[in-house]
C-alpha positions in Angstrom: -50.0 7.7 -17.1 -47.0 8.3 -14.9 -48.2 5.5 -12.6 -48.2 3.1 -15.6 -44.9 4.0 -17.2 -41.4 4.6 -15.8 -39.8 8.0 -16.0 -37.3 6.7 -18.5 -40.0 5.3 -20.8 -41.6 8.7 -20.9 -38.3 10.4 -21.5 -37.7 8.1 -24.4 -41.2 8.7 -25.9 -41.0 12.5 -25.6 -37.4 12.8 -26.8 -38.5 10.9 -29.9 -41.2 13.5 -30.4 -38.6 16.3 -30.1 -36.8 14.9 -33.2 -40.0 14.1 -35.1 -40.8 17.6 -36.5 -37.2 18.5 -37.6 -36.7 15.0 -39.1 -40.0 15.1 -41.1 -39.3 18.6 -42.2 -35.8 17.7 -43.5 -37.1 14.5 -45.2 -39.8 16.5 -47.0 -37.3 19.1 -48.1 -34.8 16.5 -49.2 -37.4 14.6 -51.2 -38.6 17.7 -52.9 -35.1 18.8 -53.7 -34.3 15.5 -55.3 -37.5 15.6 -57.3 -36.7 19.1 -58.4 -33.3 18.0 -59.7 -34.9 14.9 -61.3 -37.7 16.7 -63.1 -35.8 20.1 -63.7 -38.3 22.1 -61.7 -37.9 24.6 -58.9 -41.0 24.4 -56.8 -41.4 20.8 -55.6 -39.0 21.4 -52.7 -41.5 23.9 -51.2 -44.5 21.6 -51.7 -42.7 18.6 -50.1 -41.3 20.8 -47.3 -44.9 21.8 -46.4 -46.0 18.1 -46.6 -43.2 17.2 -44.2 -44.1 19.9 -41.8 -47.8 18.9 -41.9 -46.9 15.2 -41.4 -44.7 16.0 -38.4 -47.4 18.1 -36.8 -50.1 15.4 -37.5 -48.0 12.7 -35.8 -47.2 15.1 -32.9 -50.9 15.7 -32.3 -51.8 12.1 -32.7 -49.2 11.0 -30.1 -50.2 13.7 -27.6 -53.9 13.0 -28.1 -53.3 9.2 -27.5 -51.2 10.0 -24.3 -54.0 12.3 -23.0 -56.6 9.6 -23.6 -54.4 7.0 -21.8 -54.0 9.4 -18.9 -57.8 9.8 -18.5 -58.3 6.0 -18.2 
């Protein structure tokens, strides 16, 4: 893969991954918090926080798997 892409393209791709997990975690928490206030509950923030974490990890694994498959070719 390093022969196909420049160093700066790889830095851009992986720095985006560095922000992916915290951003998806925050987005899940914020959405759950807003729904908690809308529906007068106190558990949705935790459910959506876990969904955000799971979504971030899924995208991280997908991207890394795709990069490993590209490297093998």
